Backbone as JSON, one array per atom type, in Angstrom:
{
  "sequence": "XXXXXXXXXXXXXXXXXXXXXXXXXXXXXXXXXXXXXXXXXXXXXXXXXXXXXXXXXXXXXXXXXXXXXXXXXXXXXXXXXXXXXXXXXXXXXXXXXXXXXXXXXXXXXXXXXXXXXXXXXXXXXXXXXXXXXXXXXXXXXXXXXXXXXXXXXXXXXXXXXXXXXXXXXXXXXXXXXXXXXXXXXXXXXXXXXXXXXXXX",
  "N": [[-158.6, -74.49, -62.11], [-156.51, -74.82, -64.98], [-154.01, -76.1, -64.31], [-151.42, -77.21, -62.03], [-151.38, -76.63, -58.41], [-149.07, -75.24, -57.57], [-148.19, -73.76, -59.81], [-150.45, -72.17, -60.33], [-150.54, -70.72, -57.93], [-148.12, -69.34, -58.11], [-148.74, -67.62, -60.23], [-150.86, -66.16, -59.09], [-149.57, -64.53, -57.27], [-148.47, -62.6, -58.84], [-149.26, -59.57, -59.04], [-149.67, -57.5, -60.92], [-150.22, -58.95, -63.28], [-152.45, -60.42, -62.5], [-154.3, -58.36, -62.01], [-154.61, -57.55, -64.62], [-156.27, -59.49, -65.57], [-158.76, -58.77, -64.8], [-161.59, -57.4, -66.2], [-161.29, -54.27, -67.75], [-159.47, -53.27, -65.9], [-156.22, -52.19, -64.74], [-152.82, -52.23, -63.65], [-150.91, -49.44, -63.01], [-148.66, -48.5, -61.76], [-146.03, -49.58, -59.63], [-145.35, -49.07, -56.43], [-143.96, -50.11, -54.25], [-143.04, -53.32, -52.84], [-145.5, -54.11, -51.89], [-147.45, -52.27, -52.55], [-149.51, -50.73, -54.95], [-150.56, -48.77, -57.8], [-153.43, -48.07, -59.78], [-155.94, -48.36, -62.43], [-159.46, -48.46, -63.22], [-161.86, -48.9, -65.67], [-165.17, -48.33, -66.68], [-167.64, -48.76, -69.06], [-170.71, -47.42, -70.03], [-172.63, -47.55, -72.55], [-172.37, -44.59, -74.36], [-171.1, -43.29, -72.3], [-168.37, -43.16, -70.01], [-166.95, -44.33, -67.02], [-164.26, -43.74, -65.03], [-162.0, -44.99, -62.67], [-159.42, -44.19, -60.41], [-156.96, -45.52, -58.3], [-155.57, -47.17, -55.37], [-153.87, -50.19, -54.49], [-153.25, -52.48, -51.95], [-151.22, -55.08, -50.81], [-151.91, -56.92, -48.2], [-151.42, -59.27, -46.88], [-149.62, -62.27, -47.32], [-149.55, -65.7, -47.58], [-147.67, -68.31, -48.01], [-147.87, -70.97, -47.14], [-150.59, -71.63, -47.02], [-151.22, -70.88, -49.5], [-152.43, -68.33, -49.99], [-153.64, -64.94, -50.25], [-154.25, -61.49, -49.36], [-155.92, -58.59, -50.43], [-156.32, -55.07, -50.35], [-158.2, -52.48, -51.68], [-158.8, -49.16, -52.93], [-160.46, -46.34, -54.37], [-161.2, -43.4, -56.42], [-163.42, -41.78, -58.75], [-162.73, -40.01, -61.87], [-163.93, -37.52, -61.64], [-164.25, -37.14, -58.99], [-166.65, -37.62, -57.79], [-167.54, -40.11, -57.12], [-166.81, -43.08, -55.24], [-165.0, -46.08, -54.38], [-164.34, -49.15, -52.68], [-162.48, -52.12, -51.82], [-162.16, -55.33, -50.37], [-160.36, -58.09, -50.57], [-159.88, -61.57, -50.43], [-157.99, -64.27, -51.52], [-157.29, -67.63, -52.54], [-155.39, -70.55, -53.46], [-156.31, -73.84, -54.07], [-155.28, -77.19, -53.97], [-156.04, -79.68, -56.4], [-155.53, -82.4, -57.31], [-154.05, -82.96, -60.42], [-154.83, -80.52, -61.28], [-156.11, -77.34, -60.1], [-157.91, -75.21, -57.76], [-159.25, -71.94, -57.74], [-160.16, -69.93, -55.18], [-162.11, -67.42, -53.63], [-163.0, -64.47, -51.71], [-164.79, -61.49, -51.49], [-165.4, -58.11, -50.46], [-167.16, -55.36, -51.42], [-167.63, -51.89, -51.56], [-169.48, -48.98, -52.5], [-169.73, -45.47, -53.21], [-171.37, -42.26, -53.6], [-172.18, -41.09, -56.95], [-171.77, -43.47, -58.38], [-172.72, -45.45, -56.68], [-175.41, -44.73, -56.52], [-176.2, -45.07, -59.16], [-175.53, -47.73, -59.89], [-175.96, -49.36, -57.7], [-178.13, -51.1, -57.09], [-177.78, -53.16, -58.86], [-175.36, -54.17, -58.32], [-174.52, -56.66, -57.18], [-175.28, -58.56, -59.17], [-173.85, -57.61, -61.38], [-171.26, -57.9, -60.39], [-171.08, -60.69, -60.3], [-171.01, -61.32, -63.05], [-168.64, -60.03, -63.8], [-166.8, -61.5, -62.3], [-167.02, -63.98, -63.56], [-165.85, -63.42, -66.06], [-163.32, -62.67, -65.18], [-162.39, -65.09, -64.0], [-162.23, -66.76, -66.25], [-160.25, -65.42, -67.76], [-158.11, -65.55, -65.95], [-157.71, -68.33, -65.83], [-156.87, -68.78, -68.48], [-154.39, -67.46, -68.47], [-152.99, -68.88, -66.51], [-152.87, -71.36, -67.78], [-151.26, -70.65, -69.93], [-148.89, -70.03, -68.58], [-148.27, -72.54, -67.52], [-147.84, -73.92, -69.91], [-145.49, -72.81, -70.73], [-143.53, -73.98, -69.29], [-140.98, -76.56, -68.93], [-141.87, -79.7, -70.33], [-143.29, -82.4, -68.44], [-142.43, -85.75, -68.14], [-144.8, -88.16, -69.1], [-146.74, -91.12, -68.39], [-146.83, -93.74, -70.9], [-149.39, -93.38, -73.29], [-150.95, -91.74, -71.74], [-153.2, -88.94, -71.39], [-152.55, -85.6, -72.67], [-151.33, -83.12, -70.36], [-153.25, -80.47, -68.71], [-153.05, -77.35, -70.4], [-150.92, -78.09, -71.97], [-148.67, -77.97, -74.83], [-150.24, -77.03, -77.82], [-152.69, -77.24, -76.73], [-153.43, -74.88, -75.67], [-155.61, -72.22, -74.92], [-156.94, -70.26, -77.6], [-157.37, -67.51, -77.37], [-155.88, -65.24, -75.29], [-155.64, -63.96, -71.9], [-154.56, -61.42, -71.97], [-155.46, -60.36, -74.36], [-158.26, -60.35, -73.99], [-158.58, -58.8, -71.64], [-157.78, -56.31, -72.44], [-159.88, -54.85, -73.3], [-162.38, -52.4, -72.41], [-164.4, -52.55, -69.45], [-167.52, -53.32, -70.22], [-170.47, -51.94, -69.44], [-173.11, -52.16, -70.48], [-172.95, -54.58, -71.87], [-172.61, -56.29, -69.73], [-175.05, -55.97, -68.4], [-176.75, -57.08, -70.32], [-175.81, -59.73, -70.27], [-176.54, -60.42, -67.68], [-179.32, -60.25, -67.93], [-179.78, -62.33, -69.76], [-178.99, -64.51, -68.2], [-181.01, -64.44, -66.32], [-183.24, -65.03, -67.91], [-182.57, -67.63, -68.68], [-182.74, -68.93, -66.22], [-185.44, -68.62, -65.79], [-186.78, -69.83, -67.97], [-185.29, -72.06, -68.56], [-183.8, -72.48, -70.86], [-181.32, -72.39, -73.45], [-179.7, -69.47, -74.56], [-178.67, -67.5, -77.35]],
  "CA": [[-157.56, -73.94, -62.95], [-155.92, -75.86, -65.82], [-152.61, -76.35, -63.96], [-151.27, -77.57, -60.63], [-151.5, -75.56, -57.42], [-147.85, -74.44, -57.49], [-148.17, -72.8, -60.91], [-151.54, -71.22, -60.11], [-150.12, -69.86, -56.83], [-147.1, -68.46, -58.65], [-149.39, -66.57, -61.0], [-151.67, -65.34, -58.2], [-148.7, -63.56, -56.62], [-148.12, -61.57, -59.81], [-150.4, -58.67, -58.9], [-149.91, -56.79, -62.18], [-150.85, -59.87, -64.22], [-153.79, -60.76, -61.99], [-155.14, -57.19, -62.27], [-154.9, -57.55, -66.05], [-157.35, -60.45, -65.84], [-160.03, -58.14, -64.46], [-162.0, -56.54, -67.32], [-161.24, -52.84, -67.54], [-158.53, -52.89, -64.85], [-154.79, -52.24, -65.06], [-151.87, -51.65, -62.7], [-150.12, -48.43, -63.72], [-147.41, -48.21, -61.05], [-145.71, -50.37, -58.44], [-144.58, -48.16, -55.58], [-143.04, -50.99, -53.54], [-143.41, -54.74, -52.97], [-146.87, -54.37, -51.45], [-148.35, -51.18, -52.89], [-149.65, -50.51, -56.38], [-151.56, -47.82, -58.26], [-154.05, -48.6, -60.97], [-157.16, -47.76, -62.95], [-160.57, -49.31, -63.64], [-162.77, -48.15, -66.54], [-166.46, -48.98, -66.95], [-168.35, -48.03, -70.11], [-172.14, -47.61, -70.15], [-172.98, -46.91, -73.8], [-171.43, -43.52, -74.71], [-170.47, -42.74, -71.1], [-167.32, -43.98, -69.38], [-166.59, -43.96, -65.66], [-162.9, -44.2, -64.77], [-161.54, -44.89, -61.3], [-157.99, -44.29, -60.11], [-156.84, -45.86, -56.89], [-154.41, -47.87, -54.85], [-154.05, -51.56, -54.02], [-152.23, -52.89, -50.98], [-151.17, -56.5, -50.47], [-151.76, -56.87, -46.74], [-151.0, -60.56, -46.31], [-149.3, -63.37, -48.24], [-149.27, -66.89, -46.8], [-147.31, -69.4, -48.93], [-148.28, -72.27, -46.62], [-151.98, -71.86, -47.42], [-151.34, -70.33, -50.85], [-153.48, -67.32, -49.93], [-153.24, -63.55, -50.08], [-155.33, -60.54, -49.12], [-155.72, -57.3, -51.06], [-157.22, -53.96, -50.04], [-158.15, -51.47, -52.73], [-159.72, -48.02, -52.81], [-160.26, -45.4, -55.46], [-162.23, -42.41, -56.73], [-163.51, -41.57, -60.19], [-161.98, -38.84, -62.35], [-164.6, -36.28, -61.24], [-164.28, -37.07, -57.54], [-168.03, -37.73, -57.32], [-167.82, -41.5, -56.76], [-165.71, -43.8, -54.63], [-165.18, -47.52, -54.23], [-163.3, -49.85, -51.92], [-162.56, -53.57, -51.95], [-161.38, -56.19, -49.46], [-160.37, -59.37, -51.29], [-159.02, -62.68, -50.0], [-157.98, -65.32, -52.54], [-156.37, -68.73, -52.26], [-155.32, -71.65, -54.42], [-156.43, -75.15, -53.45], [-154.83, -78.28, -54.83], [-157.08, -80.61, -56.84], [-154.85, -83.36, -58.16], [-153.2, -82.34, -61.43], [-155.32, -79.17, -61.49], [-156.25, -76.59, -58.85], [-159.08, -74.35, -57.68], [-159.08, -70.58, -57.24], [-161.3, -69.55, -54.34], [-161.94, -66.06, -53.11], [-164.12, -63.77, -51.06], [-164.55, -60.05, -51.57], [-166.4, -57.16, -49.99], [-167.03, -54.13, -52.2], [-168.56, -50.81, -51.21], [-169.44, -47.85, -53.43], [-170.35, -44.25, -52.69], [-171.57, -41.22, -54.6], [-172.99, -41.37, -58.13], [-171.64, -44.88, -58.77], [-173.62, -46.24, -55.84], [-176.78, -44.4, -56.89], [-176.48, -45.59, -60.49], [-175.43, -49.18, -60.06], [-176.04, -50.07, -56.43], [-179.11, -52.18, -57.08], [-177.34, -54.25, -59.72], [-173.96, -54.44, -58.02], [-174.28, -58.1, -57.0], [-175.38, -59.26, -60.45], [-172.72, -57.18, -62.2], [-170.06, -58.52, -59.83], [-171.06, -62.09, -60.73], [-170.57, -61.38, -64.44], [-167.23, -59.65, -63.84], [-166.03, -62.62, -61.78], [-166.97, -65.01, -64.59], [-164.83, -63.02, -67.03], [-162.02, -62.73, -64.51], [-161.98, -66.48, -63.84], [-161.84, -67.28, -67.57], [-158.96, -64.81, -68.1], [-157.12, -66.11, -65.03], [-157.45, -69.7, -66.28], [-156.08, -68.69, -69.7], [-153.02, -67.07, -68.13], [-152.37, -70.0, -65.8], [-152.58, -72.36, -68.8], [-150.1, -70.15, -70.69], [-147.71, -70.19, -67.72], [-147.97, -73.97, -67.46], [-147.34, -74.34, -71.21], [-144.14, -72.28, -70.92], [-142.61, -74.76, -68.48], [-140.55, -77.8, -69.58], [-142.85, -80.78, -70.15], [-142.99, -83.49, -67.51], [-142.68, -87.04, -68.8], [-146.04, -88.81, -68.69], [-146.79, -92.54, -68.75], [-147.29, -93.97, -72.26], [-150.84, -93.44, -73.49], [-151.66, -90.79, -70.88], [-153.61, -87.73, -72.11], [-151.69, -84.45, -72.38], [-151.77, -82.36, -69.19], [-153.87, -79.18, -69.03], [-152.09, -76.31, -70.75], [-149.82, -78.6, -72.77], [-148.54, -77.37, -76.14], [-151.31, -77.46, -78.71], [-153.96, -77.24, -76.01], [-153.56, -73.57, -75.07], [-156.72, -71.47, -75.51], [-156.5, -69.38, -78.68], [-157.43, -66.12, -76.94], [-155.3, -65.12, -73.97], [-156.21, -62.93, -71.02], [-154.08, -60.1, -72.36], [-156.36, -59.89, -75.41], [-159.58, -60.08, -73.44], [-158.59, -57.76, -70.62], [-157.46, -55.01, -73.0], [-161.13, -54.16, -73.53], [-163.0, -51.8, -71.24], [-165.52, -53.26, -68.85], [-168.7, -52.77, -70.88], [-171.62, -52.06, -68.56], [-174.28, -52.64, -71.2], [-172.77, -56.0, -72.13], [-172.84, -56.99, -68.48], [-176.49, -55.97, -68.15], [-177.33, -58.07, -71.23], [-175.46, -61.06, -69.75], [-177.38, -60.65, -66.5], [-180.68, -60.5, -68.42], [-179.81, -63.68, -70.33], [-178.96, -65.48, -67.09], [-182.35, -64.43, -65.71], [-184.13, -65.76, -68.81], [-182.23, -69.06, -68.58], [-183.3, -69.43, -64.96], [-186.89, -68.58, -65.87], [-187.31, -70.75, -68.98], [-184.46, -73.26, -68.65], [-183.36, -72.64, -72.25], [-180.06, -71.77, -73.82], [-179.91, -68.33, -75.43], [-177.47, -67.06, -78.07]],
  "C": [[-156.87, -75.07, -63.73], [-154.42, -76.07, -65.57], [-152.57, -76.69, -62.47], [-151.27, -76.37, -59.71], [-150.27, -74.67, -57.38], [-147.81, -73.37, -58.58], [-149.26, -71.75, -60.73], [-151.19, -70.24, -58.99], [-149.04, -68.89, -57.29], [-147.74, -67.3, -59.42], [-150.19, -65.63, -60.1], [-150.84, -64.27, -57.51], [-148.23, -62.44, -57.54], [-149.28, -60.57, -59.9], [-150.71, -57.93, -60.2], [-150.65, -57.69, -63.17], [-152.26, -60.23, -63.79], [-154.75, -59.59, -62.24], [-155.52, -57.13, -63.74], [-155.98, -58.53, -66.45], [-158.72, -59.86, -65.55], [-160.43, -57.2, -65.58], [-161.98, -55.07, -66.95], [-160.22, -52.36, -66.54], [-157.08, -53.0, -65.33], [-153.99, -51.64, -63.92], [-150.99, -50.68, -63.47], [-148.78, -48.15, -63.05], [-147.26, -49.13, -59.86], [-144.82, -49.5, -57.57], [-143.6, -48.91, -54.68], [-143.59, -52.41, -53.63], [-144.87, -55.01, -52.63], [-147.89, -53.31, -51.87], [-148.31, -50.89, -54.39], [-150.68, -49.4, -56.63], [-152.15, -48.35, -59.56], [-155.31, -47.87, -61.36], [-158.19, -48.85, -63.26], [-161.51, -48.45, -64.46], [-164.02, -48.96, -66.81], [-167.19, -48.13, -67.97], [-169.82, -48.41, -70.1], [-172.6, -46.86, -71.4], [-171.95, -45.83, -74.12], [-170.67, -42.96, -73.5], [-169.45, -43.71, -70.51], [-167.02, -43.44, -67.99], [-165.23, -44.57, -65.35], [-162.52, -43.95, -63.31], [-160.02, -44.98, -61.25], [-157.85, -44.59, -58.63], [-155.58, -46.6, -56.55], [-154.79, -49.26, -54.37], [-152.9, -51.9, -53.08], [-152.34, -54.39, -50.73], [-150.9, -56.57, -48.97], [-151.27, -58.18, -46.14], [-150.74, -61.57, -47.42], [-148.89, -64.56, -47.39], [-148.95, -68.06, -47.75], [-147.79, -70.77, -48.45], [-149.7, -72.62, -47.05], [-152.26, -71.38, -48.83], [-152.47, -69.29, -50.9], [-152.88, -65.92, -49.8], [-154.48, -62.68, -49.88], [-154.96, -59.2, -49.72], [-156.76, -56.31, -50.57], [-157.08, -52.92, -51.13], [-159.14, -50.36, -52.46], [-159.41, -47.05, -53.94], [-161.41, -44.44, -55.6], [-162.26, -42.22, -58.24], [-162.86, -40.25, -60.56], [-162.62, -37.52, -61.94], [-164.62, -36.1, -59.73], [-165.67, -37.24, -56.96], [-168.41, -39.14, -56.88], [-166.58, -42.13, -56.15], [-166.04, -45.27, -54.51], [-164.04, -48.09, -53.41], [-163.54, -51.34, -52.0], [-161.66, -54.25, -50.93], [-161.47, -57.59, -50.04], [-159.4, -60.35, -50.67], [-159.12, -63.79, -51.04], [-156.99, -66.4, -52.15], [-156.46, -69.8, -53.36], [-155.4, -72.96, -53.65], [-156.05, -76.24, -54.43], [-155.99, -79.21, -55.15], [-156.47, -81.61, -57.81], [-153.91, -82.65, -59.11], [-153.65, -80.92, -61.74], [-155.43, -78.47, -60.13], [-157.5, -75.74, -58.92], [-158.67, -72.98, -57.16], [-160.33, -70.22, -56.46], [-161.05, -68.17, -53.76], [-163.19, -65.53, -52.47], [-163.8, -62.29, -51.09], [-165.72, -59.28, -50.99], [-166.14, -55.85, -50.73], [-168.06, -53.12, -51.72], [-168.37, -49.66, -52.19], [-170.13, -46.65, -52.8], [-170.52, -43.25, -53.83], [-172.43, -41.67, -55.76], [-172.93, -42.84, -58.54], [-172.59, -45.75, -57.97], [-175.07, -45.99, -56.23], [-177.16, -45.02, -58.23], [-176.52, -47.1, -60.54], [-175.59, -50.0, -58.8], [-176.97, -51.26, -56.45], [-178.66, -53.39, -57.88], [-175.93, -54.72, -59.39], [-173.67, -55.93, -57.9], [-174.29, -58.85, -58.31], [-174.22, -58.89, -61.37], [-171.44, -57.83, -61.72], [-169.95, -59.98, -60.25], [-170.55, -62.21, -62.16], [-169.09, -61.03, -64.57], [-166.36, -60.81, -63.37], [-165.94, -63.77, -62.79], [-165.9, -64.69, -65.62], [-163.44, -63.11, -66.43], [-161.52, -64.16, -64.4], [-161.52, -67.08, -65.16], [-160.48, -66.73, -67.98], [-157.84, -65.38, -67.24], [-156.73, -67.52, -65.47], [-156.6, -69.7, -67.54], [-154.62, -68.39, -69.39], [-152.28, -68.18, -67.39], [-152.0, -71.1, -66.8], [-151.36, -71.95, -69.61], [-148.82, -70.31, -69.88], [-147.3, -71.65, -67.65], [-147.35, -74.45, -68.77], [-145.91, -73.87, -71.45], [-143.1, -73.08, -70.15], [-142.19, -76.03, -69.23], [-141.55, -78.91, -69.32], [-142.35, -81.85, -69.18], [-143.34, -84.8, -68.2], [-143.92, -87.7, -68.22], [-146.0, -90.28, -69.09], [-147.3, -92.71, -70.18], [-148.81, -94.06, -72.32], [-151.63, -92.47, -72.64], [-152.05, -89.56, -71.67], [-152.69, -86.57, -71.76], [-152.21, -83.66, -71.2], [-152.43, -81.06, -69.6], [-152.81, -78.14, -69.33], [-150.94, -76.81, -71.58], [-149.82, -77.93, -74.13], [-149.62, -77.93, -77.06], [-152.66, -77.47, -78.04], [-154.19, -75.91, -75.29], [-154.73, -72.84, -75.71], [-156.22, -70.43, -76.51], [-156.45, -67.92, -78.24], [-156.94, -66.01, -75.51], [-155.95, -64.0, -73.19], [-155.78, -61.54, -71.45], [-154.98, -59.51, -73.44], [-157.7, -59.5, -74.84], [-159.58, -58.87, -72.53], [-158.25, -56.39, -71.16], [-158.71, -54.2, -73.28], [-161.62, -53.5, -72.25], [-164.09, -52.71, -70.71], [-166.8, -52.61, -69.37], [-169.94, -53.01, -70.04], [-172.85, -52.6, -69.25], [-174.17, -54.13, -71.52], [-173.02, -56.81, -70.88], [-174.34, -57.08, -68.17], [-177.18, -57.0, -69.05], [-177.03, -59.48, -70.74], [-176.3, -61.41, -68.54], [-178.8, -60.99, -66.93], [-180.79, -61.9, -69.01], [-179.78, -64.74, -69.24], [-180.33, -65.58, -66.43], [-183.33, -65.22, -66.58], [-183.85, -67.26, -68.76], [-182.85, -69.66, -67.33], [-184.82, -69.54, -65.05], [-187.44, -69.66, -66.8], [-186.49, -72.02, -69.14], [-183.98, -73.53, -70.06], [-182.05, -71.91, -72.48], [-180.32, -70.65, -74.8], [-178.61, -67.95, -76.1], [-177.06, -65.67, -77.59]]
}
């Protein structure tokens, strides 16, 4: 992450903002300090699958800068379900930091039948987008803080004014999670692995 561990940890605790980094996801209601309601939309060409569900923050540990989330939901027709168990933590890495996490996802119904075989590959692509959006938001948060005096000649810190990515997570995450785009990204990754070439 392009900021220190304290700033990255501060952002990680903002569940609404973190959910906004996930393509197609949004928090729609905060029922209390640990419970939220939200939606996830996935588009496969002309068809869209929308899930509504709940997220619970089951554990927050400031000492280790870690938290655990449990989520579950059903699609608008009631024919598919999904659940998630996610643990995430921030690790210090000098002037920057690392976001590490582990998740277990299960699907049932039509969603499992349609995308079960590709779930792992799709999850990898979603996590890549999520990490990029998360990094953008952490950089924006760092840039909003008063600058810290640096030694003469030192390079500007990550997220400093003038070094903020042009496109923020809010812009990226406003788009639906496009299933066809993910499949194309997976196919390109497979070709890269096969031929060792860069593809446009």
